[in-house]
Structure formats: structure tokens, C-alpha cells
N, C-alpha and C positions, 0 to 999 in steps of 0.2 A: 023412425028411431034414429037417434043421434049417438054416435060412438066416438069417444075420444081415444085415439091411439097414442101411446107413450113409448118412447125408446129412451130409457134412462142410462146414461153413462155415469162414471164416477164423479164428474163435475159438470154434467150437462143433461138437459132434457129436450129431446126432439118431440114435437107433437103435431097431430093433425086431427081436426074434428070433421067427421063425415056425417052427411045426411044420407042414411041408407035407403031412403025411398028411391033415390036415383044414383046413389053412390058418389054424389058430388062432394067436393072438399069445401067446407065452409070457411075454414081458416087453417093455417099451419104456421109453425115457427120453431124457435130454438131459444132455450135458456142456456147460456154458457158461463163458465167461470164461477160455478156454484162453490160456495165456501169462501168467497172473497167479497170485499166491500165494493168492488166495481164490476159485479156480475152484469151480464148483458142480456136483455130480452129483445129478440127480433120477432115481430108479430106480423104475419101477412094475411089479413082478411081478404077473402075473394071479393073482387069488385070494389075494394077500397084501397087507400094508400097504405103502404108498409109503414110500421112505426118501429122505432128503436129507442130503448131506454136503458140507462145505467143506474144501478141501485145495489145496496147490500143484499145479498141472498146467501145465507150461511149454510142452509141445508135444503134437502129435497122437498120437504113439506112446504116450506116457504116458496120454493120454486114453482111447485104445482099450483099453489094459491095465487101466485103472480100470473100464471097462465090462465087460470079460471077468471081472474079479474079482467085480464085482457079480452077474453072471450065474451065477457058480459059488459064491457065498457060502453058507455052511452054513445060514443062517436065511432070507435073502431071495433066494437064488439059484433058478434054474430048471433048471440042468444041473449035472452032477457033474464033468465034465472038458471041457477045451477042445476035445478031439477030437470032441466031440458037435456042434461047429459044422462042418457039412459044406461050406458054401460061403458066400461073402460077396458081396452085391450092393450096388453103389454108384449113387447118383444123380449124373449128370454133366450139367451144363447144356448144353454146346455140343459137338456132334460134327461141325459143319461139313458139308461135302458128302461126307466120307469114310465116315460111318457112317449107313446107312439103317436099321440095326437094332442091337440090343444085341450086345455082343461080350465074349468071354473076354479077360481082361487078359493081355497079354504086352508085351514091350518096344516093339513097333511101336504098340500101342494107347496106351501111356504117352507115347510121343513125339508121337503125334497130338494127345492131350489138351493137351500143352504147346504144340504148334504153334498151337492155338486160344486161347492166353492173350490175344492181342490182341482177339479177338472177345468174350471173356467174362472180363475182367480181375478182376472181383470174385468169380467163382465157380470157373472151371476150376483156378486155382492151388490153391485150398483142396481141391477134389476130388482132385487129384493127391497132395496131402499126405496125404489120408485113405487113398488106395490104398497109398502107400508105408508109411504107419504100420501099416496092417492086415497088410501083408506081414511086417513086423517083429514085430508083437504076436501074430499068429495064423499062424505059419509053416506052409506046406503046404496051407492051405485055398485052393481055387481062387476066383478073384474074377471078377465080371462087372460091366461098366459098362452102365448103361441111360441113354441120352441123351434129354434133353428135346426135342431137335430132330428125333430120328429119325422120330417119328410124322408130322411135317409134310413128310417127304422126298418124298411123293407129289404135292405141290403142283405143277401144271404150270408150265412155264417162263414162259408168258405172265402167270401170276399172281404168280410170285415175283420177277420182274425189275422194277427201277425204271426210270423214264424218264430215265436218265442216260446219258452216253456209254458204249457197250458195253465199251470198253477198261477201264473201272473195274471192271466185273464180271470181265473176264479177268485183270486184274492183282491185284485185292484181294478177289475173290469177294463184292462188295457186292450183296446180294440179301436177300429175305425168308427168314428161317429159321424163326421161330415158336418158342414156348416152352410150358411147361406140358403137354408132350406126353403124359406118363404119365397125367396127370389126364384129359385129353381122351380118351385111349384107353380108360381104365377106364369112365368114365361113358357113353361112346357105345356100348360093348359091352353095358353093363347096360341102356341104353335099348332096344336091339334086343331083348334078352331080355324086357323088360317089354311091348314091342309084340307079342311072340310071333312075330317074323319073323327070317329070316336077316340077319346083319350086312351082307352084301353085297347086300341087297335093299331097303335103307332110306336115307332122306336125313335126317340129324340135324344140328342146330345145338347145339353145346355151349358154355355160358357159364361159364367159370371165373372167379368173382368174389371175389377176396380183396383184400388190400392191393395186390398186383399182380393184373392182370385181363386175360384174353384170351378171344376167341371163335373157334371153329373150325367149319368146314363140312365134314361128312363125307358124301360122296356114294358110295353103294354100297360101303362099306367102305374108302374112301380119303379122306384129308384133301385137300381141293382148295383151301382158303384158310384163313388165320388172321390175326387182327388185329395181333399183335405182328410185328415185322419183322426188320431187321438186328440190332436190339437190342430188349430188352423195353420200350423207351420209346414205341414206336409203338402206335397203336390207341386203346383206351378211355381215358377219364379214370380215373386210379387214385388210391390214397391220397396219394402224393407225386409221381407222374409226370404230366406234362401230357397224354400221348397225342398224337393227331394235331394238328399245327399247321402253318400256312403257313411253309415254310422261310425265307422272306424276313424273318420276325420275328427270326431269330437275328442276322444282321448289324445289323439295326436296333437291337435291344436292346444289343448290344455297343458300338455307337457312342454311343448315348444315355447308357448307364450307365457307360461306360468300364470294362468288366470283361473279364477274360481268358476264353479258351476253357474253362479248368478251372473258373472261377467260374460260367460259363454252364451247363456240363454239370451242376454241382452243383445249380443252380437248377432246371433242367428235370427232374432225376431225384429230388431230395430235398426241394424246397421249392415244388413246384407241385401240380397235381391238387387233390384235396379240401382238403388243407392250405393250398395257395396261395390258393384261392378264398375259403375261410372265414376264414383267419388263426386258426383255432381248433384243429383237430385233423385227423389223417388217419384216425381211427377212426370208422367209420360209426355206431357206437353213440352216440358223442358228438354226431354230426350229428342223429341221430334225437331225442335229448333236446333239443338246441337248437332244432330245427324245431318241436317241440311247444310250446316256450316262446316261439315267435314270432320267432326269429332269422331275418331275411330272407336273409342270406348263406348260412346253413346250408340254408335251403329252396332257394335258387338252386343251390347246389352239388349238392343231391340231384336237382333237375330236370335239370341239365346231365349228371350221371352216368347217369341212367336214359334220357335222350334219346339219348345216344351209343350205349347198348346197343341201343335200339330200331332205330336207324339201321343198325347192323351186322347185326342179325337180318334186317332187310328186304333188305339188300344180299346176304346169303348165301342167302336164299330165292330171290332172283333169279338168283344165280350157279348154283344147282343146279336151277333151274326147278321149285321146289317144296320142301316139307319135310314130313316125317312126324312128327317129334318135336323139341321144344326142351328142353334140359336146363339147370338151374341147379345149380351146385356150388361148393365152396370156402366160406370163412367167411361171406361176404355172401350168396352164392347159396343156401347151406343154411339160414342163420339170419336172413335178411332178408325177412320177409313184407311189410314196408312197400315195399321196393324192387321186389319181384316184383309187387305190386299197382299200382305206378306204371308197370310195363312191359307186363304181359300184356293188359289191356283194349285196348291200342292195336294188338294183333296179330289182331284179329277178322277183318281182311281176308284173313288167311292161312287162316282156318278154326279159329282158337283160340276156344273157349268157356270163358272163365276162370271158376273157381269160388272166390269169395272166402272161403267157409266152409272149404273144403278147404285153402286157403292159410294159414289162421290157425294156424301151428305153426312150430317151429324144429327143425332138426337131424335130421329123419327122411327116409326114402325115401317119396315120396308123389306121386301124380298130382294135380295141382291144376287139372284141367279137368273139365268136365261129361262124363257118359257119351257124349253125342252129339257131342262135339268131334271134328272131322275131323283136327285136329293136336293131339297130346297134348303137355302140358307136364309134365315130371317134375322133382322135386327129388331129387337122388341124391347122398348123401354120397360124396365121392371117397376113393379108397384107393390113392394112388400107391405106397406101400410094398409093397402086395400085388402090384401090377404088376411091380415090381422083383424081388420074391421069386419070382414065377412065371417070369419070364424067366431068372433065375439058375438055378432048378431045371432048366428045360428045356435050357439050354445046357450046364450041367455034367453033366447026365445023359447027354447025347449024346457028351460028350468022352471 
């Protein structure tokens, strides 16, 4: 079975084609600048040279047709006919309270995705565009949607509700939803495998640390808390997002700076976090360079960033009454030995025996604790696309 996994943004389509017999990636790539005359396709077929082409791609249907043509190309393609694509899996950010697991696409699913436009205005509209475009470009192939929020649907009510008037939850479903669910799912399952224990018999804290970042607590196979909330703004300090702040800061800033809600929302989401503190960059690699050169604000931002992670790890260990393993994943988690070394030695009270020699690497799966460590710390490269492909195969095989 071959599964095409799509992650559609407002002006981009990321894709991977899997052969599910051995879960190998046949090809992957990216279409960017959709809607413009100089859109770019970057296509990477496994075992062949990467290709890059520039052409007009004005909407998502054309973008997906361009992807299919690349997959079937006589030189750099990996399939001979469109019929070889047995199913399509889509990443969808928000499934609200309706979707506690992945679902086969039908009209009711598409209506529900649209219903949650208000909760994910930057993502869900683009995901729906991708679903409709795939229907047109690859007719007849069943489609599955895998929601970022589904993994967190097991969080208990006392943990997902805010201390607001209950009527606001009843009217608008204001609550903690959580995101990065496919990543947390993949690496927590892999951590249980590395521990050699059943998934439903371990307590794991997963740290997805990229430009966007979140932490999740998985207790005996169920997510019981996560740092992102009603939106991805809550929780950790991120590349451009502020993370947790005192809500009273919002009206104070609006009054002092005389700015609108739209301007404030942009400031909190796009001009805060690491970028806001340093005034330099949202890229952790730039902060590392600046810190080594003696930039005090870069050093401060790094300390703020890692301190917040340590706080959440401690809180989630308390919430679960213990922890068996801690996982670092995503861009910074996988490729940030400096950040890991600023976090792990402070976790000795949990039973973590950090090994700085084992930590001196980037981008591999590895245990970075000593053999005697009571709590293991793993670096596990995430594979969200594989989670989507697996769910897609499972659901379409049953249908």
C-alpha cells in the first residue's frame, strides 16, 4: 500500500509518499509560494537526485497535480500511475472536541474542520483547501485526517478547563486543546520501546522543541496534560511566541501603547519569545552564536527558554507522581546539545544522571543519561508523517 501524506499551509504543500510494506519513504518534497507566478517545487525522490523547478502555481489543486506529476515523472518519479496512490493522509491542526482520533474524510468531517476555523484561523482553512484539492487532483483515493489535537483528548476536565466563568466553556468551548499531538504520540511510543516496557505501563514527558514548542505528560498511555492551550500561544517561550504571561499585561500594554487587539495579537505571536527578548532572531542557532560571542540578551533568552522547560518538566513529574523517561524532539530538541545541557543537570532530583559526553551530538536517536540513571532521557527524532501514514493505512484498510 502506498500512502501520500500532505501537510497543506496557506501557500505551501509538504508531502511524503510512503510504501507501507516497509514504511519506507519513496519521495518527499515541498511546494511553496502557491498563488504566485514563481512558485517553487522541491522534489526529493529516494535514491535519485533532488530536483527544483519554478513555475506558476496559483492554487492548491494545481500544486497537488504538480506533486503527482513529479511522483510519476519518467526520470525522477517513483510511481508509474496515479492509481498507485492508494490513500491520502492529511495533517489537520484542530479537531476540537469532536475528534478524539483520526477520521476518514466525508462531508461531515469537512464541515467540522470548517466549523473550527475560528479556533485555528491560520491552519484549518489551508488544511481544508488541501483536502478539496486532493479530491480533485487524485479522484477516488480515500482520504484520512489526523488531528494535532486528538492525542490530547484524554486530558481530564480538571486539567483542560481554565478558571473562567463556566458559561464561556459551554458557549465557546474555551479550554486547553494542545497541539503537536502526532509528534508527542510518535516519540512517546518510541520511548516506551526503548525502555522495553508496555506503553500503558510507563510515565513519559515529551518535549517538542522547535520554533513552536510544547511539552506533554503521558501517564500509562494517556496524555494527561500539555503546555499549549486554547491556542499554540500558551506554555513555553518559543521562537516568536511569548508563552505564559499574566493576562493583566494585555490590557496594560493596549492602554500604554494605544494598540488594537489585532496589533497586540501579532505582537504576542510574531514578535515576542526569543525574537522579542533578543531583538536579534527567532532561530536558536543565531542565539548560540551570539551567546558564544558574549551577547548578554542572547544569553538571557537562552536561560529564560531552558528555565521554562525545566519548570514544566517538574510540574508534569508532579502531576503524574513520577516519570520514567523524558524525551527531547523536533529541531531544537534533536539538534540542541547546548539547550539539553542547560536543562538536564537540573533534573537530578528526579533521578536523572545526565551524561554530557553522550549528549555531544545532533540529530540522532540516543540515550543521554548514564547507565545507572533511574530516569532515562532520550533524544528521538520525530516522524509525524509516519504517524499520519500509519493511521491512514489502518483506517482505509478497515473501510
